[in-house]
mmCIF entry with sequence, helices, sheets and N, C-alpha, C, O atoms, coordinates in Angstrom:
data_MODEL
# 
_entry.id   MODEL 
# 
_entity.id                         1 
_entity.type                       polymer 
_entity.pdbx_number_of_molecules   1 
# 
_entity_poly.entity_id                      1 
_entity_poly.type                           'polypeptide(L)' 
_entity_poly.nstd_linkage                   no 
_entity_poly.nstd_monomer                   no 
_entity_poly.pdbx_seq_one_letter_code       
;(UNK)(UNK)(UNK)(UNK)(UNK)(UNK)(UNK)(UNK)(UNK)(UNK)(UNK)(UNK)(UNK)(UNK)(UNK)(UNK)
(UNK)(UNK)(UNK)(UNK)(UNK)(UNK)(UNK)(UNK)(UNK)(UNK)(UNK)(UNK)(UNK)(UNK)(UNK)(UNK)
(UNK)(UNK)(UNK)(UNK)(UNK)(UNK)(UNK)(UNK)(UNK)(UNK)(UNK)(UNK)(UNK)(UNK)(UNK)(UNK)
(UNK)(UNK)
;
_entity_poly.pdbx_seq_one_letter_code_can   XXXXXXXXXXXXXXXXXXXXXXXXXXXXXXXXXXXXXXXXXXXXXXXXXX 
_entity_poly.pdbx_strand_id                 A 
# 
loop_
_entity_poly_seq.entity_id 
_entity_poly_seq.num 
_entity_poly_seq.mon_id 
_entity_poly_seq.hetero 
1 1  UNK n 
1 2  UNK n 
1 3  UNK n 
1 4  UNK n 
1 5  UNK n 
1 6  UNK n 
1 7  UNK n 
1 8  UNK n 
1 9  UNK n 
1 10 UNK n 
1 11 UNK n 
1 12 UNK n 
1 13 UNK n 
1 14 UNK n 
1 15 UNK n 
1 16 UNK n 
1 17 UNK n 
1 18 UNK n 
1 19 UNK n 
1 20 UNK n 
1 21 UNK n 
1 22 UNK n 
1 23 UNK n 
1 24 UNK n 
1 25 UNK n 
1 26 UNK n 
1 27 UNK n 
1 28 UNK n 
1 29 UNK n 
1 30 UNK n 
1 31 UNK n 
1 32 UNK n 
1 33 UNK n 
1 34 UNK n 
1 35 UNK n 
1 36 UNK n 
1 37 UNK n 
1 38 UNK n 
1 39 UNK n 
1 40 UNK n 
1 41 UNK n 
1 42 UNK n 
1 43 UNK n 
1 44 UNK n 
1 45 UNK n 
1 46 UNK n 
1 47 UNK n 
1 48 UNK n 
1 49 UNK n 
1 50 UNK n 
# 
_struct_asym.id          A 
_struct_asym.entity_id   1 
# 
loop_
_struct_conf.conf_type_id 
_struct_conf.id 
_struct_conf.pdbx_PDB_helix_id 
_struct_conf.beg_label_comp_id 
_struct_conf.beg_label_asym_id 
_struct_conf.beg_label_seq_id 
_struct_conf.pdbx_beg_PDB_ins_code 
_struct_conf.end_label_comp_id 
_struct_conf.end_label_asym_id 
_struct_conf.end_label_seq_id 
_struct_conf.pdbx_end_PDB_ins_code 
_struct_conf.beg_auth_comp_id 
_struct_conf.beg_auth_asym_id 
_struct_conf.beg_auth_seq_id 
_struct_conf.end_auth_comp_id 
_struct_conf.end_auth_asym_id 
_struct_conf.end_auth_seq_id 
_struct_conf.pdbx_PDB_helix_class 
_struct_conf.details 
_struct_conf.pdbx_PDB_helix_length 
HELX_P HELX_P1 AA1 UNK A 8  ? UNK A 19 ? UNK A 8  UNK A 19 1 ? 12 
HELX_P HELX_P2 AA2 UNK A 24 ? UNK A 31 ? UNK A 24 UNK A 31 1 ? 8  
HELX_P HELX_P3 AA3 UNK A 35 ? UNK A 44 ? UNK A 35 UNK A 44 1 ? 10 
# 
_struct_conf_type.id          HELX_P 
_struct_conf_type.criteria    ? 
_struct_conf_type.reference   ? 
# 
loop_
_atom_site.group_PDB 
_atom_site.id 
_atom_site.type_symbol 
_atom_site.label_atom_id 
_atom_site.label_alt_id 
_atom_site.label_comp_id 
_atom_site.label_asym_id 
_atom_site.label_entity_id 
_atom_site.label_seq_id 
_atom_site.pdbx_PDB_ins_code 
_atom_site.Cartn_x 
_atom_site.Cartn_y 
_atom_site.Cartn_z 
_atom_site.occupancy 
_atom_site.B_iso_or_equiv 
_atom_site.pdbx_formal_charge 
_atom_site.auth_seq_id 
_atom_site.auth_comp_id 
_atom_site.auth_asym_id 
_atom_site.auth_atom_id 
_atom_site.pdbx_PDB_model_num 
ATOM 1   N N  . UNK A 1 1  ? 6.052   11.251  -15.576 1.00 0.00 ? 1  UNK A N  1 
ATOM 2   C CA . UNK A 1 1  ? 5.420   10.007  -15.895 1.00 0.00 ? 1  UNK A CA 1 
ATOM 3   C C  . UNK A 1 1  ? 4.428   9.740   -14.830 1.00 0.00 ? 1  UNK A C  1 
ATOM 4   O O  . UNK A 1 1  ? 4.781   9.757   -13.651 1.00 0.00 ? 1  UNK A O  1 
ATOM 5   N N  . UNK A 1 2  ? 3.147   9.482   -15.197 1.00 0.00 ? 2  UNK A N  1 
ATOM 6   C CA . UNK A 1 2  ? 2.108   9.193   -14.277 1.00 0.00 ? 2  UNK A CA 1 
ATOM 7   C C  . UNK A 1 2  ? 1.670   7.669   -14.270 1.00 0.00 ? 2  UNK A C  1 
ATOM 8   O O  . UNK A 1 2  ? 1.186   7.133   -15.267 1.00 0.00 ? 2  UNK A O  1 
ATOM 9   N N  . UNK A 1 3  ? 1.865   7.054   -13.138 1.00 0.00 ? 3  UNK A N  1 
ATOM 10  C CA . UNK A 1 3  ? 1.548   5.639   -13.133 1.00 0.00 ? 3  UNK A CA 1 
ATOM 11  C C  . UNK A 1 3  ? 0.266   5.545   -12.287 1.00 0.00 ? 3  UNK A C  1 
ATOM 12  O O  . UNK A 1 3  ? 0.149   6.090   -11.190 1.00 0.00 ? 3  UNK A O  1 
ATOM 13  N N  . UNK A 1 4  ? -0.715  4.788   -12.905 1.00 0.00 ? 4  UNK A N  1 
ATOM 14  C CA . UNK A 1 4  ? -2.009  4.691   -12.306 1.00 0.00 ? 4  UNK A CA 1 
ATOM 15  C C  . UNK A 1 4  ? -2.289  3.454   -11.390 1.00 0.00 ? 4  UNK A C  1 
ATOM 16  O O  . UNK A 1 4  ? -3.066  3.436   -10.436 1.00 0.00 ? 4  UNK A O  1 
ATOM 17  N N  . UNK A 1 5  ? -1.532  2.445   -11.840 1.00 0.00 ? 5  UNK A N  1 
ATOM 18  C CA . UNK A 1 5  ? -1.650  1.090   -11.190 1.00 0.00 ? 5  UNK A CA 1 
ATOM 19  C C  . UNK A 1 5  ? -0.402  0.931   -10.188 1.00 0.00 ? 5  UNK A C  1 
ATOM 20  O O  . UNK A 1 5  ? 0.712   1.423   -10.368 1.00 0.00 ? 5  UNK A O  1 
ATOM 21  N N  . UNK A 1 6  ? -0.790  0.185   -9.151  1.00 0.00 ? 6  UNK A N  1 
ATOM 22  C CA . UNK A 1 6  ? 0.361   -0.189  -8.232  1.00 0.00 ? 6  UNK A CA 1 
ATOM 23  C C  . UNK A 1 6  ? 1.065   -1.407  -8.795  1.00 0.00 ? 6  UNK A C  1 
ATOM 24  O O  . UNK A 1 6  ? 0.425   -2.341  -9.278  1.00 0.00 ? 6  UNK A O  1 
ATOM 25  N N  . UNK A 1 7  ? 2.400   -1.391  -8.728  1.00 0.00 ? 7  UNK A N  1 
ATOM 26  C CA . UNK A 1 7  ? 3.221   -2.499  -9.189  1.00 0.00 ? 7  UNK A CA 1 
ATOM 27  C C  . UNK A 1 7  ? 3.169   -3.553  -8.234  1.00 0.00 ? 7  UNK A C  1 
ATOM 28  O O  . UNK A 1 7  ? 2.760   -3.311  -7.098  1.00 0.00 ? 7  UNK A O  1 
ATOM 29  N N  . UNK A 1 8  ? 3.572   -4.804  -8.596  1.00 0.00 ? 8  UNK A N  1 
ATOM 30  C CA . UNK A 1 8  ? 3.605   -5.877  -7.680  1.00 0.00 ? 8  UNK A CA 1 
ATOM 31  C C  . UNK A 1 8  ? 4.581   -5.656  -6.567  1.00 0.00 ? 8  UNK A C  1 
ATOM 32  O O  . UNK A 1 8  ? 4.355   -6.154  -5.464  1.00 0.00 ? 8  UNK A O  1 
ATOM 33  N N  . UNK A 1 9  ? 5.695   -4.910  -6.799  1.00 0.00 ? 9  UNK A N  1 
ATOM 34  C CA . UNK A 1 9  ? 6.643   -4.538  -5.775  1.00 0.00 ? 9  UNK A CA 1 
ATOM 35  C C  . UNK A 1 9  ? 5.945   -3.560  -4.806  1.00 0.00 ? 9  UNK A C  1 
ATOM 36  O O  . UNK A 1 9  ? 6.108   -3.742  -3.599  1.00 0.00 ? 9  UNK A O  1 
ATOM 37  N N  . UNK A 1 10 ? 5.227   -2.598  -5.213  1.00 0.00 ? 10 UNK A N  1 
ATOM 38  C CA . UNK A 1 10 ? 4.610   -1.713  -4.348  1.00 0.00 ? 10 UNK A CA 1 
ATOM 39  C C  . UNK A 1 10 ? 3.585   -2.388  -3.470  1.00 0.00 ? 10 UNK A C  1 
ATOM 40  O O  . UNK A 1 10 ? 3.461   -2.090  -2.282  1.00 0.00 ? 10 UNK A O  1 
ATOM 41  N N  . UNK A 1 11 ? 2.856   -3.299  -4.072  1.00 0.00 ? 11 UNK A N  1 
ATOM 42  C CA . UNK A 1 11 ? 1.911   -4.138  -3.266  1.00 0.00 ? 11 UNK A CA 1 
ATOM 43  C C  . UNK A 1 11 ? 2.639   -4.984  -2.098  1.00 0.00 ? 11 UNK A C  1 
ATOM 44  O O  . UNK A 1 11 ? 2.214   -5.084  -0.947  1.00 0.00 ? 11 UNK A O  1 
ATOM 45  N N  . UNK A 1 12 ? 3.751   -5.543  -2.580  1.00 0.00 ? 12 UNK A N  1 
ATOM 46  C CA . UNK A 1 12 ? 4.548   -6.263  -1.543  1.00 0.00 ? 12 UNK A CA 1 
ATOM 47  C C  . UNK A 1 12 ? 5.035   -5.254  -0.476  1.00 0.00 ? 12 UNK A C  1 
ATOM 48  O O  . UNK A 1 12 ? 5.024   -5.597  0.706   1.00 0.00 ? 12 UNK A O  1 
ATOM 49  N N  . UNK A 1 13 ? 5.431   -4.116  -0.814  1.00 0.00 ? 13 UNK A N  1 
ATOM 50  C CA . UNK A 1 13 ? 6.000   -3.206  0.192   1.00 0.00 ? 13 UNK A CA 1 
ATOM 51  C C  . UNK A 1 13 ? 4.796   -2.770  1.134   1.00 0.00 ? 13 UNK A C  1 
ATOM 52  O O  . UNK A 1 13 ? 4.946   -2.713  2.354   1.00 0.00 ? 13 UNK A O  1 
ATOM 53  N N  . UNK A 1 14 ? 3.611   -2.469  0.515   1.00 0.00 ? 14 UNK A N  1 
ATOM 54  C CA . UNK A 1 14 ? 2.408   -2.086  1.323   1.00 0.00 ? 14 UNK A CA 1 
ATOM 55  C C  . UNK A 1 14 ? 2.147   -3.225  2.372   1.00 0.00 ? 14 UNK A C  1 
ATOM 56  O O  . UNK A 1 14 ? 2.025   -2.982  3.573   1.00 0.00 ? 14 UNK A O  1 
ATOM 57  N N  . UNK A 1 15 ? 2.075   -4.400  1.870   1.00 0.00 ? 15 UNK A N  1 
ATOM 58  C CA . UNK A 1 15 ? 1.739   -5.502  2.765   1.00 0.00 ? 15 UNK A CA 1 
ATOM 59  C C  . UNK A 1 15 ? 2.857   -5.629  3.916   1.00 0.00 ? 15 UNK A C  1 
ATOM 60  O O  . UNK A 1 15 ? 2.532   -5.761  5.096   1.00 0.00 ? 15 UNK A O  1 
ATOM 61  N N  . UNK A 1 16 ? 4.040   -5.585  3.540   1.00 0.00 ? 16 UNK A N  1 
ATOM 62  C CA . UNK A 1 16 ? 5.085   -5.788  4.543   1.00 0.00 ? 16 UNK A CA 1 
ATOM 63  C C  . UNK A 1 16 ? 5.108   -4.657  5.519   1.00 0.00 ? 16 UNK A C  1 
ATOM 64  O O  . UNK A 1 16 ? 5.217   -4.905  6.720   1.00 0.00 ? 16 UNK A O  1 
ATOM 65  N N  . UNK A 1 17 ? 5.006   -3.364  5.055   1.00 0.00 ? 17 UNK A N  1 
ATOM 66  C CA . UNK A 1 17 ? 4.912   -2.192  6.037   1.00 0.00 ? 17 UNK A CA 1 
ATOM 67  C C  . UNK A 1 17 ? 3.703   -2.261  6.935   1.00 0.00 ? 17 UNK A C  1 
ATOM 68  O O  . UNK A 1 17 ? 3.818   -2.004  8.133   1.00 0.00 ? 17 UNK A O  1 
ATOM 69  N N  . UNK A 1 18 ? 2.525   -2.605  6.387   1.00 0.00 ? 18 UNK A N  1 
ATOM 70  C CA . UNK A 1 18 ? 1.277   -2.794  7.133   1.00 0.00 ? 18 UNK A CA 1 
ATOM 71  C C  . UNK A 1 18 ? 1.510   -3.792  8.245   1.00 0.00 ? 18 UNK A C  1 
ATOM 72  O O  . UNK A 1 18 ? 1.187   -3.524  9.402   1.00 0.00 ? 18 UNK A O  1 
ATOM 73  N N  . UNK A 1 19 ? 2.057   -4.923  7.910   1.00 0.00 ? 19 UNK A N  1 
ATOM 74  C CA . UNK A 1 19 ? 2.349   -5.980  8.937   1.00 0.00 ? 19 UNK A CA 1 
ATOM 75  C C  . UNK A 1 19 ? 3.241   -5.471  9.956   1.00 0.00 ? 19 UNK A C  1 
ATOM 76  O O  . UNK A 1 19 ? 3.172   -5.922  11.099  1.00 0.00 ? 19 UNK A O  1 
ATOM 77  N N  . UNK A 1 20 ? 4.129   -4.507  9.621   1.00 0.00 ? 20 UNK A N  1 
ATOM 78  C CA . UNK A 1 20 ? 5.055   -3.955  10.575  1.00 0.00 ? 20 UNK A CA 1 
ATOM 79  C C  . UNK A 1 20 ? 4.433   -2.834  11.447  1.00 0.00 ? 20 UNK A C  1 
ATOM 80  O O  . UNK A 1 20 ? 5.085   -2.262  12.322  1.00 0.00 ? 20 UNK A O  1 
ATOM 81  N N  . UNK A 1 21 ? 3.180   -2.558  11.174  1.00 0.00 ? 21 UNK A N  1 
ATOM 82  C CA . UNK A 1 21 ? 2.442   -1.590  12.017  1.00 0.00 ? 21 UNK A CA 1 
ATOM 83  C C  . UNK A 1 21 ? 2.488   -0.134  11.551  1.00 0.00 ? 21 UNK A C  1 
ATOM 84  O O  . UNK A 1 21 ? 2.171   0.784   12.307  1.00 0.00 ? 21 UNK A O  1 
ATOM 85  N N  . UNK A 1 22 ? 2.884   0.057   10.305  1.00 0.00 ? 22 UNK A N  1 
ATOM 86  C CA . UNK A 1 22 ? 2.948   1.444   9.813   1.00 0.00 ? 22 UNK A CA 1 
ATOM 87  C C  . UNK A 1 22 ? 1.552   1.919   9.294   1.00 0.00 ? 22 UNK A C  1 
ATOM 88  O O  . UNK A 1 22 ? 0.774   1.153   8.727   1.00 0.00 ? 22 UNK A O  1 
ATOM 89  N N  . UNK A 1 23 ? 1.310   3.154   9.515   1.00 0.00 ? 23 UNK A N  1 
ATOM 90  C CA . UNK A 1 23 ? 0.031   3.717   9.046   1.00 0.00 ? 23 UNK A CA 1 
ATOM 91  C C  . UNK A 1 23 ? 0.000   3.883   7.546   1.00 0.00 ? 23 UNK A C  1 
ATOM 92  O O  . UNK A 1 23 ? 1.030   3.781   6.880   1.00 0.00 ? 23 UNK A O  1 
ATOM 93  N N  . UNK A 1 24 ? -1.273  4.157   6.973   1.00 0.00 ? 24 UNK A N  1 
ATOM 94  C CA . UNK A 1 24 ? -1.340  4.381   5.599   1.00 0.00 ? 24 UNK A CA 1 
ATOM 95  C C  . UNK A 1 24 ? -0.594  5.621   5.141   1.00 0.00 ? 24 UNK A C  1 
ATOM 96  O O  . UNK A 1 24 ? -0.097  5.691   4.016   1.00 0.00 ? 24 UNK A O  1 
ATOM 97  N N  . UNK A 1 25 ? -0.528  6.584   6.024   1.00 0.00 ? 25 UNK A N  1 
ATOM 98  C CA . UNK A 1 25 ? 0.223   7.875   5.727   1.00 0.00 ? 25 UNK A CA 1 
ATOM 99  C C  . UNK A 1 25 ? 1.614   7.486   5.530   1.00 0.00 ? 25 UNK A C  1 
ATOM 100 O O  . UNK A 1 25 ? 2.219   7.765   4.495   1.00 0.00 ? 25 UNK A O  1 
ATOM 101 N N  . UNK A 1 26 ? 2.196   6.773   6.616   1.00 0.00 ? 26 UNK A N  1 
ATOM 102 C CA . UNK A 1 26 ? 3.682   6.362   6.562   1.00 0.00 ? 26 UNK A CA 1 
ATOM 103 C C  . UNK A 1 26 ? 4.003   5.509   5.408   1.00 0.00 ? 26 UNK A C  1 
ATOM 104 O O  . UNK A 1 26 ? 5.058   5.650   4.790   1.00 0.00 ? 26 UNK A O  1 
ATOM 105 N N  . UNK A 1 27 ? 3.102   4.611   5.095   1.00 0.00 ? 27 UNK A N  1 
ATOM 106 C CA . UNK A 1 27 ? 3.403   3.699   3.926   1.00 0.00 ? 27 UNK A CA 1 
ATOM 107 C C  . UNK A 1 27 ? 3.341   4.484   2.661   1.00 0.00 ? 27 UNK A C  1 
ATOM 108 O O  . UNK A 1 27 ? 4.151   4.239   1.767   1.00 0.00 ? 27 UNK A O  1 
ATOM 109 N N  . UNK A 1 28 ? 2.410   5.435   2.519   1.00 0.00 ? 28 UNK A N  1 
ATOM 110 C CA . UNK A 1 28 ? 2.316   6.263   1.298   1.00 0.00 ? 28 UNK A CA 1 
ATOM 111 C C  . UNK A 1 28 ? 3.533   7.067   1.137   1.00 0.00 ? 28 UNK A C  1 
ATOM 112 O O  . UNK A 1 28 ? 4.041   7.142   0.018   1.00 0.00 ? 28 UNK A O  1 
ATOM 113 N N  . UNK A 1 29 ? 4.070   7.695   2.171   1.00 0.00 ? 29 UNK A N  1 
ATOM 114 C CA . UNK A 1 29 ? 5.308   8.454   2.183   1.00 0.00 ? 29 UNK A CA 1 
ATOM 115 C C  . UNK A 1 29 ? 6.505   7.523   1.562   1.00 0.00 ? 29 UNK A C  1 
ATOM 116 O O  . UNK A 1 29 ? 7.292   7.924   0.705   1.00 0.00 ? 29 UNK A O  1 
ATOM 117 N N  . UNK A 1 30 ? 6.508   6.371   2.069   1.00 0.00 ? 30 UNK A N  1 
ATOM 118 C CA . UNK A 1 30 ? 7.528   5.403   1.745   1.00 0.00 ? 30 UNK A CA 1 
ATOM 119 C C  . UNK A 1 30 ? 7.568   5.007   0.218   1.00 0.00 ? 30 UNK A C  1 
ATOM 120 O O  . UNK A 1 30 ? 8.591   5.042   -0.466  1.00 0.00 ? 30 UNK A O  1 
ATOM 121 N N  . UNK A 1 31 ? 6.275   4.614   -0.241  1.00 0.00 ? 31 UNK A N  1 
ATOM 122 C CA . UNK A 1 31 ? 6.154   4.241   -1.637  1.00 0.00 ? 31 UNK A CA 1 
ATOM 123 C C  . UNK A 1 31 ? 5.875   5.238   -2.527  1.00 0.00 ? 31 UNK A C  1 
ATOM 124 O O  . UNK A 1 31 ? 5.730   4.969   -3.720  1.00 0.00 ? 31 UNK A O  1 
ATOM 125 N N  . UNK A 1 32 ? 5.768   6.491   -2.059  1.00 0.00 ? 32 UNK A N  1 
ATOM 126 C CA . UNK A 1 32 ? 5.479   7.750   -2.857  1.00 0.00 ? 32 UNK A CA 1 
ATOM 127 C C  . UNK A 1 32 ? 4.090   7.658   -3.525  1.00 0.00 ? 32 UNK A C  1 
ATOM 128 O O  . UNK A 1 32 ? 3.942   7.862   -4.730  1.00 0.00 ? 32 UNK A O  1 
ATOM 129 N N  . UNK A 1 33 ? 3.132   7.359   -2.730  1.00 0.00 ? 33 UNK A N  1 
ATOM 130 C CA . UNK A 1 33 ? 1.731   7.247   -3.175  1.00 0.00 ? 33 UNK A CA 1 
ATOM 131 C C  . UNK A 1 33 ? 0.837   7.961   -2.146  1.00 0.00 ? 33 UNK A C  1 
ATOM 132 O O  . UNK A 1 33 ? 1.188   8.106   -0.975  1.00 0.00 ? 33 UNK A O  1 
ATOM 133 N N  . UNK A 1 34 ? -0.267  8.374   -2.610  1.00 0.00 ? 34 UNK A N  1 
ATOM 134 C CA . UNK A 1 34 ? -1.318  9.033   -1.706  1.00 0.00 ? 34 UNK A CA 1 
ATOM 135 C C  . UNK A 1 34 ? -1.827  8.084   -0.660  1.00 0.00 ? 34 UNK A C  1 
ATOM 136 O O  . UNK A 1 34 ? -2.102  6.922   -0.959  1.00 0.00 ? 34 UNK A O  1 
ATOM 137 N N  . UNK A 1 35 ? -1.959  8.555   0.571   1.00 0.00 ? 35 UNK A N  1 
ATOM 138 C CA . UNK A 1 35 ? -2.420  7.704   1.627   1.00 0.00 ? 35 UNK A CA 1 
ATOM 139 C C  . UNK A 1 35 ? -3.774  6.963   1.311   1.00 0.00 ? 35 UNK A C  1 
ATOM 140 O O  . UNK A 1 35 ? -4.025  5.824   1.704   1.00 0.00 ? 35 UNK A O  1 
ATOM 141 N N  . UNK A 1 36 ? -4.574  7.707   0.591   1.00 0.00 ? 36 UNK A N  1 
ATOM 142 C CA . UNK A 1 36 ? -5.912  7.063   0.173   1.00 0.00 ? 36 UNK A CA 1 
ATOM 143 C C  . UNK A 1 36 ? -5.731  5.877   -0.762  1.00 0.00 ? 36 UNK A C  1 
ATOM 144 O O  . UNK A 1 36 ? -6.496  4.913   -0.709  1.00 0.00 ? 36 UNK A O  1 
ATOM 145 N N  . UNK A 1 37 ? -4.729  5.948   -1.610  1.00 0.00 ? 37 UNK A N  1 
ATOM 146 C CA . UNK A 1 37 ? -4.382  4.777   -2.458  1.00 0.00 ? 37 UNK A CA 1 
ATOM 147 C C  . UNK A 1 37 ? -4.048  3.617   -1.679  1.00 0.00 ? 37 UNK A C  1 
ATOM 148 O O  . UNK A 1 37 ? -4.492  2.511   -1.988  1.00 0.00 ? 37 UNK A O  1 
ATOM 149 N N  . UNK A 1 38 ? -3.228  3.810   -0.602  1.00 0.00 ? 38 UNK A N  1 
ATOM 150 C CA . UNK A 1 38 ? -2.728  2.813   0.364   1.00 0.00 ? 38 UNK A CA 1 
ATOM 151 C C  . UNK A 1 38 ? -4.017  2.278   1.101   1.00 0.00 ? 38 UNK A C  1 
ATOM 152 O O  . UNK A 1 38 ? -4.170  1.062   1.221   1.00 0.00 ? 38 UNK A O  1 
ATOM 153 N N  . UNK A 1 39 ? -4.860  3.086   1.551   1.00 0.00 ? 39 UNK A N  1 
ATOM 154 C CA . UNK A 1 39 ? -6.097  2.634   2.313   1.00 0.00 ? 39 UNK A CA 1 
ATOM 155 C C  . UNK A 1 39 ? -6.951  1.829   1.420   1.00 0.00 ? 39 UNK A C  1 
ATOM 156 O O  . UNK A 1 39 ? -7.438  0.784   1.853   1.00 0.00 ? 39 UNK A O  1 
ATOM 157 N N  . UNK A 1 40 ? -7.199  2.257   0.095   1.00 0.00 ? 40 UNK A N  1 
ATOM 158 C CA . UNK A 1 40 ? -7.989  1.488   -0.798  1.00 0.00 ? 40 UNK A CA 1 
ATOM 159 C C  . UNK A 1 40 ? -7.416  0.099   -1.007  1.00 0.00 ? 40 UNK A C  1 
ATOM 160 O O  . UNK A 1 40 ? -8.120  -0.910  -0.966  1.00 0.00 ? 40 UNK A O  1 
ATOM 161 N N  . UNK A 1 41 ? -6.038  0.089   -1.244  1.00 0.00 ? 41 UNK A N  1 
ATOM 162 C CA . UNK A 1 41 ? -5.406  -1.189  -1.537  1.00 0.00 ? 41 UNK A CA 1 
ATOM 163 C C  . UNK A 1 41 ? -5.574  -2.145  -0.285  1.00 0.00 ? 41 UNK A C  1 
ATOM 164 O O  . UNK A 1 41 ? -5.892  -3.326  -0.432  1.00 0.00 ? 41 UNK A O  1 
ATOM 165 N N  . UNK A 1 42 ? -5.361  -1.613  0.868   1.00 0.00 ? 42 UNK A N  1 
ATOM 166 C CA . UNK A 1 42 ? -5.616  -2.420  2.121   1.00 0.00 ? 42 UNK A CA 1 
ATOM 167 C C  . UNK A 1 42 ? -6.908  -2.984  2.299   1.00 0.00 ? 42 UNK A C  1 
ATOM 168 O O  . UNK A 1 42 ? -7.088  -4.133  2.702   1.00 0.00 ? 42 UNK A O  1 
ATOM 169 N N  . UNK A 1 43 ? -7.898  -2.103  1.970   1.00 0.00 ? 43 UNK A N  1 
ATOM 170 C CA . UNK A 1 43 ? -9.343  -2.460  2.097   1.00 0.00 ? 43 UNK A CA 1 
ATOM 171 C C  . UNK A 1 43 ? -9.664  -3.593  1.046   1.00 0.00 ? 43 UNK A C  1 
ATOM 172 O O  . UNK A 1 43 ? -10.396 -4.544  1.316   1.00 0.00 ? 43 UNK A O  1 
ATOM 173 N N  . UNK A 1 44 ? -9.093  -3.422  -0.096  1.00 0.00 ? 44 UNK A N  1 
ATOM 174 C CA . UNK A 1 44 ? -9.359  -4.393  -1.183  1.00 0.00 ? 44 UNK A CA 1 
ATOM 175 C C  . UNK A 1 44 ? -8.875  -5.709  -0.853  1.00 0.00 ? 44 UNK A C  1 
ATOM 176 O O  . UNK A 1 44 ? -9.463  -6.713  -1.256  1.00 0.00 ? 44 UNK A O  1 
ATOM 177 N N  . UNK A 1 45 ? -7.807  -5.763  -0.122  1.00 0.00 ? 45 UNK A N  1 
ATOM 178 C CA . UNK A 1 45 ? -7.179  -7.120  0.141   1.00 0.00 ? 45 UNK A CA 1 
ATOM 179 C C  . UNK A 1 45 ? -7.273  -7.523  1.623   1.00 0.00 ? 45 UNK A C  1 
ATOM 180 O O  . UNK A 1 45 ? -6.502  -8.364  2.082   1.00 0.00 ? 45 UNK A O  1 
ATOM 181 N N  . UNK A 1 46 ? -8.227  -6.918  2.381   1.00 0.00 ? 46 UNK A N  1 
ATOM 182 C CA . UNK A 1 46 ? -8.387  -7.209  3.779   1.00 0.00 ? 46 UNK A CA 1 
ATOM 183 C C  . UNK A 1 46 ? -8.796  -8.647  4.066   1.00 0.00 ? 46 UNK A C  1 
ATOM 184 O O  . UNK A 1 46 ? -8.353  -9.211  5.066   1.00 0.00 ? 46 UNK A O  1 
ATOM 185 N N  . UNK A 1 47 ? -9.620  -9.256  3.231   1.00 0.00 ? 47 UNK A N  1 
ATOM 186 C CA . UNK A 1 47 ? -9.894  -10.679 3.445   1.00 0.00 ? 47 UNK A CA 1 
ATOM 187 C C  . UNK A 1 47 ? -8.946  -11.725 2.806   1.00 0.00 ? 47 UNK A C  1 
ATOM 188 O O  . UNK A 1 47 ? -9.131  -12.939 2.888   1.00 0.00 ? 47 UNK A O  1 
ATOM 189 N N  . UNK A 1 48 ? -7.968  -11.166 2.198   1.00 0.00 ? 48 UNK A N  1 
ATOM 190 C CA . UNK A 1 48 ? -7.017  -12.019 1.521   1.00 0.00 ? 48 UNK A CA 1 
ATOM 191 C C  . UNK A 1 48 ? -5.761  -12.376 2.297   1.00 0.00 ? 48 UNK A C  1 
ATOM 192 O O  . UNK A 1 48 ? -4.926  -11.497 2.511   1.00 0.00 ? 48 UNK A O  1 
ATOM 193 N N  . UNK A 1 49 ? -5.594  -13.547 2.703   1.00 0.00 ? 49 UNK A N  1 
ATOM 194 C CA . UNK A 1 49 ? -4.495  -13.928 3.714   1.00 0.00 ? 49 UNK A CA 1 
ATOM 195 C C  . UNK A 1 49 ? -3.083  -13.684 3.177   1.00 0.00 ? 49 UNK A C  1 
ATOM 196 O O  . UNK A 1 49 ? -2.149  -13.764 3.975   1.00 0.00 ? 49 UNK A O  1 
ATOM 197 N N  . UNK A 1 50 ? -2.847  -13.393 1.894   1.00 0.00 ? 50 UNK A N  1 
ATOM 198 C CA . UNK A 1 50 ? -1.498  -13.237 1.471   1.00 0.00 ? 50 UNK A CA 1 
ATOM 199 C C  . UNK A 1 50 ? -1.325  -12.867 0.101   1.00 0.00 ? 50 UNK A C  1 
ATOM 200 O O  . UNK A 1 50 ? -0.194  -12.709 -0.357  1.00 0.00 ? 50 UNK A O  1 
# 
């Protein structure tokens, strides 16, 4: 099964791990997504406080 969109839970995990100081690569390994997906998600929400 191929999922193309991040779930709300994945977005929450990305936010939480990023705030914890984890790199995109480490977060990607945790949520089983490519690090570039994590980087794009973080960039997309960089100006959003929460």
